[in-house]
One Martini backbone bead per residue (centre of mass of N, CA, C, O) as a GRO file, in nm:
protein
  350
    1MET     BB    1   0.759  -0.437  -8.652
    2MET     BB    2   0.944  -0.491  -8.912
    3ASN     BB    3   1.039  -0.681  -9.144
    4ARG     BB    4   1.275  -0.818  -9.308
    5ASP     BB    5   1.354  -0.620  -9.590
    6THR     BB    6   1.154  -0.394  -9.513
    7LEU     BB    7   0.967  -0.094  -9.605
    8HIS     BB    8   0.844   0.184  -9.410
    9LYS     BB    9   0.626   0.450  -9.489
   10ASP     BB   10   0.586   0.710  -9.221
   11ASP     BB   11   0.620   1.020  -9.247
   12ASN     BB   12   0.951   0.988  -9.238
   13PHE     BB   13   0.931   0.729  -9.041
   14SER     BB   14   1.173   0.491  -9.087
   15TYR     BB   15   1.168   0.126  -9.076
   16TYR     BB   16   1.429  -0.134  -9.065
   17TYR     BB   17   1.572  -0.440  -9.167
   18ASP     BB   18   1.853  -0.541  -9.270
   19MET     BB   19   2.076  -0.786  -9.372
   20ASN     BB   20   2.220  -0.731  -9.064
   21ASN     BB   21   2.002  -0.663  -8.846
   22SER     BB   22   1.968  -0.352  -8.861
   23TYR     BB   23   1.853  -0.078  -8.692
   24VAL     BB   24   1.654   0.176  -8.846
   25ASP     BB   25   1.640   0.538  -8.778
   26TYR     BB   26   1.519   0.817  -8.965
   27ASP     BB   27   1.441   1.042  -8.734
   28TYR     BB   28   1.754   1.022  -8.637
   29PRO     BB   29   1.878   1.342  -8.639
   30LEU     BB   30   1.729   1.342  -8.935
   31ILE     BB   31   1.477   1.469  -9.144
   32LYS     BB   32   1.354   1.395  -9.463
   33LEU     BB   33   1.157   1.557  -9.654
   34GLU     BB   34   0.924   1.568  -9.864
   35GLU     BB   35   0.839   1.731 -10.150
   36ASP     BB   36   0.559   1.844 -10.038
   37ASN     BB   37   0.758   1.948  -9.772
   38PHE     BB   38   1.003   2.137  -9.859
   39SER     BB   39   0.937   2.402  -9.709
   40LEU     BB   40   1.016   2.293  -9.429
   41ALA     BB   41   1.315   2.260  -9.494
   42ILE     BB   42   1.366   2.557  -9.551
   43ILE     BB   43   1.286   2.661  -9.274
   44SER     BB   44   1.498   2.503  -9.118
   45ALA     BB   45   1.746   2.622  -9.263
   46ILE     BB   46   1.690   2.915  -9.183
   47CYS     BB   47   1.691   2.879  -8.876
   48TYR     BB   48   1.976   2.760  -8.858
   49SER     BB   49   2.115   3.005  -8.986
   50LEU     BB   50   2.036   3.206  -8.765
   51ILE     BB   51   2.176   3.060  -8.536
   52ILE     BB   52   2.460   3.082  -8.656
   53CYS     BB   53   2.462   3.402  -8.686
   54ILE     BB   54   2.447   3.436  -8.369
   55SER     BB   55   2.649   3.232  -8.236
   56LEU     BB   56   2.923   3.278  -8.372
   57PRO     BB   57   2.977   3.580  -8.296
   58GLY     BB   58   2.902   3.564  -7.995
   59ASN     BB   59   3.107   3.336  -7.904
   60SER     BB   60   3.358   3.468  -8.026
   61PHE     BB   61   3.348   3.717  -7.847
   62LEU     BB   62   3.371   3.573  -7.577
   63LEU     BB   63   3.638   3.434  -7.636
   64TRP     BB   64   3.802   3.694  -7.681
   65VAL     BB   65   3.753   3.826  -7.404
   66VAL     BB   66   3.859   3.599  -7.221
   67LEU     BB   67   4.152   3.577  -7.356
   68LYS     BB   68   4.228   3.904  -7.404
   69LYS     BB   69   4.084   4.072  -7.156
   70VAL     BB   70   4.008   3.910  -6.890
   71GLY     BB   71   4.074   3.620  -6.851
   72LEU     BB   72   4.174   3.333  -6.614
   73SER     BB   73   4.141   3.424  -6.294
   74SER     BB   74   3.870   3.266  -6.281
   75SER     BB   75   3.642   3.015  -6.263
   76ALA     BB   76   3.415   3.146  -6.426
   77ASP     BB   77   3.589   3.199  -6.683
   78CYS     BB   78   3.671   2.906  -6.736
   79LEU     BB   79   3.382   2.794  -6.769
   80LEU     BB   80   3.301   2.986  -6.996
   81LEU     BB   81   3.504   2.881  -7.198
   82HIS     BB   82   3.385   2.594  -7.219
   83LEU     BB   83   3.098   2.674  -7.299
   84THR     BB   84   3.181   2.823  -7.558
   85ALA     BB   85   3.319   2.583  -7.695
   86SER     BB   86   3.064   2.405  -7.714
   87ASP     BB   87   2.902   2.603  -7.888
   88LEU     BB   88   3.103   2.606  -8.130
   89ILE     BB   89   3.093   2.311  -8.198
   90PHE     BB   90   2.792   2.306  -8.261
   91THR     BB   91   2.781   2.532  -8.475
   92PHE     BB   92   2.975   2.408  -8.685
   93THR     BB   93   2.809   2.137  -8.708
   94LEU     BB   94   2.535   2.268  -8.814
   95VAL     BB   95   2.602   2.328  -9.108
   96PRO     BB   96   2.570   2.045  -9.252
   97TRP     BB   97   2.279   1.998  -9.140
   98THR     BB   98   2.153   2.229  -9.295
   99ALA     BB   99   2.220   2.126  -9.583
  100THR     BB  100   2.067   1.848  -9.558
  101HIS     BB  101   1.772   1.957  -9.583
  102ILE     BB  102   1.824   1.995  -9.907
  103TRP     BB  103   2.076   1.782 -10.024
  104GLY     BB  104   2.178   1.613  -9.824
  105TRP     BB  105   2.445   1.393  -9.796
  106VAL     BB  106   2.779   1.534  -9.920
  107PHE     BB  107   3.044   1.444  -9.711
  108GLY     BB  108   3.050   1.155  -9.632
  109LYS     BB  109   3.134   0.906  -9.409
  110LEU     BB  110   3.338   1.037  -9.217
  111ALA     BB  111   3.171   1.298  -9.166
  112CYS     BB  112   2.928   1.161  -9.046
  113ARG     BB  113   3.069   1.063  -8.786
  114LEU     BB  114   3.200   1.325  -8.692
  115PHE     BB  115   2.941   1.511  -8.680
  116SER     BB  116   2.777   1.331  -8.493
  117TRP     BB  117   2.972   1.356  -8.257
  118CYS     BB  118   2.994   1.673  -8.233
  119ILE     BB  119   2.694   1.748  -8.181
  120PHE     BB  120   2.679   1.580  -7.913
  121LEU     BB  121   2.917   1.707  -7.772
  122GLY     BB  122   2.790   1.990  -7.761
  123LEU     BB  123   2.535   1.915  -7.605
  124TYR     BB  124   2.657   1.770  -7.353
  125SER     BB  125   2.865   1.989  -7.265
  126TYR     BB  126   2.663   2.210  -7.216
  127MET     BB  127   2.514   2.074  -6.984
  128MET     BB  128   2.755   2.036  -6.799
  129PHE     BB  129   2.854   2.341  -6.779
  130LEU     BB  130   2.589   2.465  -6.690
  131THR     BB  131   2.574   2.307  -6.425
  132ILE     BB  132   2.846   2.391  -6.304
  133MET     BB  133   2.792   2.698  -6.312
  134THR     BB  134   2.545   2.690  -6.131
  135VAL     BB  135   2.684   2.578  -5.880
  136HIS     BB  136   2.895   2.802  -5.859
  137ARG     BB  137   2.691   3.032  -5.819
  138TYR     BB  138   2.547   2.919  -5.573
  139VAL     BB  139   2.791   2.918  -5.383
  140ALA     BB  140   2.860   3.224  -5.413
  141VAL     BB  141   2.576   3.327  -5.304
  142VAL     BB  142   2.494   3.126  -5.056
  143HIS     BB  143   2.827   3.038  -5.004
  144PRO     BB  144   3.077   3.254  -4.981
  145VAL     BB  145   3.285   3.129  -4.787
  146PHE     BB  146   3.328   2.865  -4.939
  147ALA     BB  147   3.400   2.992  -5.215
  148SER     BB  148   3.666   3.141  -5.122
  149SER     BB  149   3.816   2.852  -5.059
  150VAL     BB  150   3.694   2.642  -5.297
  151GLY     BB  151   3.527   2.746  -5.551
  152ASN     BB  152   3.807   2.902  -5.674
  153SER     BB  153   3.955   2.659  -5.745
  154ARG     BB  154   4.156   2.534  -5.988
  155LEU     BB  155   4.121   2.233  -5.935
  156TYR     BB  156   3.816   2.227  -5.953
  157THR     BB  157   3.796   2.329  -6.243
  158HIS     BB  158   3.973   2.116  -6.390
  159VAL     BB  159   3.827   1.862  -6.296
  160SER     BB  160   3.536   1.929  -6.388
  161SER     BB  161   3.610   1.975  -6.687
  162THR     BB  162   3.731   1.699  -6.750
  163VAL     BB  163   3.482   1.532  -6.673
  164ALA     BB  164   3.286   1.663  -6.872
  165TRP     BB  165   3.436   1.584  -7.134
  166LEU     BB  166   3.446   1.278  -7.089
  167ILE     BB  167   3.142   1.230  -7.072
  168SER     BB  168   3.070   1.354  -7.346
  169MET     BB  169   3.249   1.171  -7.521
  170GLY     BB  170   3.136   0.896  -7.431
  171PHE     BB  171   2.821   0.948  -7.503
  172SER     BB  172   2.890   1.038  -7.814
  173LEU     BB  173   3.034   0.791  -7.947
  174PRO     BB  174   2.792   0.616  -8.054
  175GLU     BB  175   2.717   0.815  -8.286
  176MET     BB  176   2.972   0.740  -8.451
  177ILE     BB  177   2.945   0.429  -8.469
  178PHE     BB  178   2.624   0.429  -8.588
  179SER     BB  179   2.699   0.602  -8.825
  180GLU     BB  180   2.558   0.632  -9.160
  181THR     BB  181   2.536   0.594  -9.502
  182ARG     BB  182   2.229   0.631  -9.697
  183GLU     BB  183   2.035   0.528  -9.973
  184ARG     BB  184   1.765   0.685 -10.123
  185HIS     BB  185   1.521   0.806 -10.330
  186ASP     BB  186   1.592   1.116 -10.190
  187GLY     BB  187   1.888   1.027 -10.104
  188VAL     BB  188   2.156   1.101  -9.893
  189PHE     BB  189   2.217   0.977  -9.552
  190CYS     BB  190   2.278   1.053  -9.212
  191ILE     BB  191   2.253   0.770  -8.995
  192PRO     BB  192   2.137   0.567  -8.749
  193ILE     BB  193   2.264   0.225  -8.683
  194TYR     BB  194   2.121  -0.017  -8.503
  195SER     BB  195   2.142  -0.339  -8.353
  196SER     BB  196   1.911  -0.231  -8.154
  197MET     BB  197   1.656  -0.107  -7.965
  198PHE     BB  198   1.811  -0.075  -7.700
  199ILE     BB  199   2.021   0.130  -7.801
  200GLU     BB  200   1.826   0.345  -7.886
  201LEU     BB  201   1.680   0.383  -7.608
  202PHE     BB  202   1.934   0.445  -7.446
  203GLY     BB  203   1.991   0.713  -7.589
  204TYR     BB  204   1.733   0.860  -7.519
  205PHE     BB  205   1.740   0.824  -7.199
  206THR     BB  206   2.009   0.961  -7.160
  207GLN     BB  207   1.920   1.239  -7.250
  208ILE     BB  208   1.676   1.277  -7.062
  209ILE     BB  209   1.816   1.219  -6.783
  210LEU     BB  210   2.126   1.316  -6.791
  211PHE     BB  211   2.069   1.583  -7.013
  212PHE     BB  212   1.801   1.706  -6.838
  213LEU     BB  213   1.673   1.632  -6.564
  214LEU     BB  214   1.919   1.674  -6.384
  215PRO     BB  215   1.993   1.963  -6.472
  216PHE     BB  216   1.714   2.086  -6.412
  217LEU     BB  217   1.708   2.031  -6.108
  218VAL     BB  218   1.965   2.184  -6.040
  219ILE     BB  219   1.890   2.458  -6.166
  220ALA     BB  220   1.624   2.504  -6.013
  221PHE     BB  221   1.740   2.497  -5.729
  222CYS     BB  222   1.968   2.708  -5.748
  223TYR     BB  223   1.793   2.952  -5.861
  224THR     BB  224   1.593   2.959  -5.630
  225ARG     BB  225   1.795   3.017  -5.404
  226MET     BB  226   1.916   3.270  -5.534
  227GLY     BB  227   1.656   3.433  -5.551
  228PHE     BB  228   1.608   3.453  -5.244
  229SER     BB  229   1.878   3.584  -5.169
  230ILE     BB  230   1.842   3.838  -5.347
  231HIS     BB  231   1.565   3.932  -5.242
  232GLN     BB  232   1.676   3.963  -4.932
  233SER     BB  233   1.845   4.169  -5.020
  234ARG     BB  234   1.993   4.525  -5.052
  235ILE     BB  235   2.053   4.551  -5.331
  236ARG     BB  236   2.002   4.755  -5.609
  237SER     BB  237   2.030   4.501  -5.838
  238ARG     BB  238   1.821   4.266  -5.786
  239ASN     BB  239   1.630   4.280  -6.031
  240HIS     BB  240   1.847   4.221  -6.240
  241ALA     BB  241   1.929   3.944  -6.127
  242LEU     BB  242   1.648   3.811  -6.149
  243CYS     BB  243   1.624   3.839  -6.457
  244ILE     BB  244   1.865   3.662  -6.530
  245ILE     BB  245   1.774   3.406  -6.388
  246LEU     BB  246   1.504   3.378  -6.539
  247SER     BB  247   1.622   3.365  -6.828
  248ILE     BB  248   1.787   3.108  -6.792
  249ALA     BB  249   1.563   2.913  -6.697
  250VAL     BB  250   1.359   2.962  -6.929
  251GLY     BB  251   1.548   2.906  -7.166
  252PHE     BB  252   1.612   2.616  -7.095
  253PHE     BB  253   1.321   2.506  -7.103
  254ILE     BB  254   1.238   2.592  -7.392
  255CYS     BB  255   1.464   2.434  -7.540
  256TRP     BB  256   1.446   2.128  -7.388
  257ALA     BB  257   1.163   2.016  -7.326
  258PRO     BB  258   1.044   1.957  -7.611
  259TYR     BB  259   1.274   1.774  -7.709
  260ASN     BB  260   1.240   1.550  -7.480
  261ILE     BB  261   0.948   1.486  -7.540
  262PHE     BB  262   1.000   1.387  -7.823
  263LEU     BB  263   1.187   1.153  -7.745
  264PHE     BB  264   0.973   1.006  -7.578
  265LEU     BB  265   0.771   0.962  -7.810
  266VAL     BB  266   0.965   0.802  -7.991
  267SER     BB  267   1.009   0.570  -7.790
  268LEU     BB  268   0.712   0.483  -7.786
  269ARG     BB  269   0.696   0.424  -8.086
  270SER     BB  270   0.922   0.205  -8.087
  271LEU     BB  271   0.750   0.025  -7.874
  272GLY     BB  272   0.438   0.031  -7.997
  273VAL     BB  273   0.247   0.247  -7.928
  274ALA     BB  274  -0.064   0.287  -8.051
  275VAL     BB  275  -0.132   0.596  -8.037
  276PHE     BB  276   0.135   0.668  -8.232
  277SER     BB  277  -0.008   0.508  -8.498
  278LYS     BB  278  -0.202   0.705  -8.569
  279THR     BB  279  -0.317   0.923  -8.806
  280VAL     BB  280  -0.302   1.191  -8.636
  281TRP     BB  281   0.033   1.172  -8.628
  282GLU     BB  282   0.152   1.182  -8.918
  283ASN     BB  283   0.158   1.511  -8.958
  284ALA     BB  284   0.295   1.589  -8.672
  285TRP     BB  285   0.593   1.497  -8.664
  286GLU     BB  286   0.731   1.709  -8.838
  287TYR     BB  287   0.654   1.960  -8.668
  288ILE     BB  288   0.769   1.865  -8.401
  289TYR     BB  289   1.055   1.832  -8.493
  290ILE     BB  290   1.116   2.120  -8.591
  291ILE     BB  291   1.046   2.282  -8.336
  292THR     BB  292   1.224   2.131  -8.122
  293HIS     BB  293   1.501   2.163  -8.275
  294ILE     BB  294   1.510   2.468  -8.292
  295LEU     BB  295   1.502   2.518  -7.990
  296ALA     BB  296   1.748   2.347  -7.910
  297TYR     BB  297   1.964   2.482  -8.108
  298SER     BB  298   1.930   2.776  -7.970
  299HIS     BB  299   2.115   2.748  -7.715
  300CYS     BB  300   2.383   2.882  -7.841
  301CYS     BB  301   2.255   3.185  -7.794
  302LEU     BB  302   2.229   3.234  -7.483
  303ASN     BB  303   2.508   3.290  -7.373
  304PRO     BB  304   2.573   3.563  -7.521
  305LEU     BB  305   2.311   3.716  -7.449
  306VAL     BB  306   2.341   3.713  -7.139
  307HIS     BB  307   2.639   3.832  -7.115
  308ILE     BB  308   2.608   4.089  -7.295
  309PHE     BB  309   2.310   4.200  -7.193
  310GLY     BB  310   2.349   4.142  -6.862
  311GLY     BB  311   2.647   4.285  -6.865
  312LYS     BB  312   2.942   4.482  -6.844
  313LYS     BB  313   3.192   4.299  -6.883
  314PHE     BB  314   3.131   4.252  -7.207
  315ARG     BB  315   2.987   4.508  -7.327
  316ARG     BB  316   3.237   4.715  -7.320
  317TYR     BB  317   3.372   4.563  -7.591
  318LEU     BB  318   3.192   4.688  -7.773
  319PRO     BB  319   3.184   4.907  -8.033
  320TRP     BB  320   2.876   5.008  -7.917
  321ALA     BB  321   2.888   5.065  -7.601
  322GLY     BB  322   2.790   5.357  -7.562
  323GLY     BB  323   2.499   5.326  -7.678
  324PHE     BB  324   2.420   5.077  -7.506
  325ARG     BB  325   2.449   5.204  -7.227
  326ARG     BB  326   2.209   5.398  -7.253
  327LEU     BB  327   1.997   5.175  -7.298
  328SER     BB  328   2.054   4.998  -7.034
  329GLN     BB  329   1.963   5.218  -6.817
  330ARG     BB  330   1.656   5.142  -6.830
  331PHE     BB  331   1.716   4.844  -6.680
  332SER     BB  332   1.990   4.946  -6.533
  333THR     BB  333   2.172   5.104  -6.257
  334GLN     BB  334   2.361   4.853  -6.180
  335THR     BB  335   2.630   4.656  -6.152
  336PHE     BB  336   2.792   4.390  -6.004
  337SER     BB  337   3.092   4.520  -5.993
  338ASN     BB  338   2.968   4.771  -5.785
  339GLN     BB  339   2.955   4.616  -5.528
  340SER     BB  340   2.966   4.497  -5.241
  341SER     BB  341   3.067   4.230  -5.068
  342PHE     BB  342   2.805   4.069  -5.115
  343SER     BB  343   2.735   4.163  -5.417
  344GLY     BB  344   3.003   4.054  -5.552
  345GLN     BB  345   2.893   3.760  -5.612
  346PHE     BB  346   2.690   3.839  -5.867
  347HIS     BB  347   2.887   3.838  -6.120
  348LEU     BB  348   2.840   3.528  -6.191
  349ILE     BB  349   2.565   3.561  -6.344
  350SER     BB  350   2.669   3.753  -6.598
   0.00000   0.00000   0.00000
């Protein structure tokens, strides 16, 4: 740990105690790369821009279909509405962070706190609603009798959605409280300024445990059980259902596992673990940061891709639905909505 009022430059992961004994961690939520690595910042900005260009129209389309075409007649559609809203919150908030990779923070102090809060609100609420939707699908597929009586209850949907938003708002609130704008030699940045290392590490492990490990265990269990149930069934589209389940589970892991491993390594570095202070890590941190954050931020593209390309329910409202329908017939012979009484439960997956 650095002495008070001293600044240590270590490959853009800078730590110091300011005059108010506030612990500053420049590596999170955004690293400003040095001039000799400015091309990496450009690559990050381009990748974030691509994520925005995919997520914004995709989730906007889902939102339009749910509100104007499909309606909120089922619990699955209500939960999908909340999941789409969390994706849109994150996507809109990603815009200023994309610009920051190139120009630094140019939006002021108030926007710094607001956007810091919103981006974590989008991250946390996404995890919450993805987990709730997974449990809802699990109950519908594995326990259809119970789902018909309790699982589709509007009260269940409203209560679980309210709790999810409250938890997400509560845990993302510290990001707004501790975010400040600070001027460095290479620009102005919106950074978290913690009063102690304990608060910093608490934030890291909250994300790792509460918003990754627990959802991952729930999602892995539920989709494994659903996979066995679908595989043992005799519905004609079971291979299509298994592909969708596999894509959701694999997509979740690819997006979030590297990101949370990175957070764990950063926490070990903050704790002063010697191995992460060696020279071999100096040039690796930037690349690890960029790759893991691009993968994590691309999560907002998964929801529209799975629902639009995975099932007929939303795809039929696309302007080019006729041509796409002919293409999709190569991969799927029948959609979930055309199944018998047992297979009718599987429309919740798509």
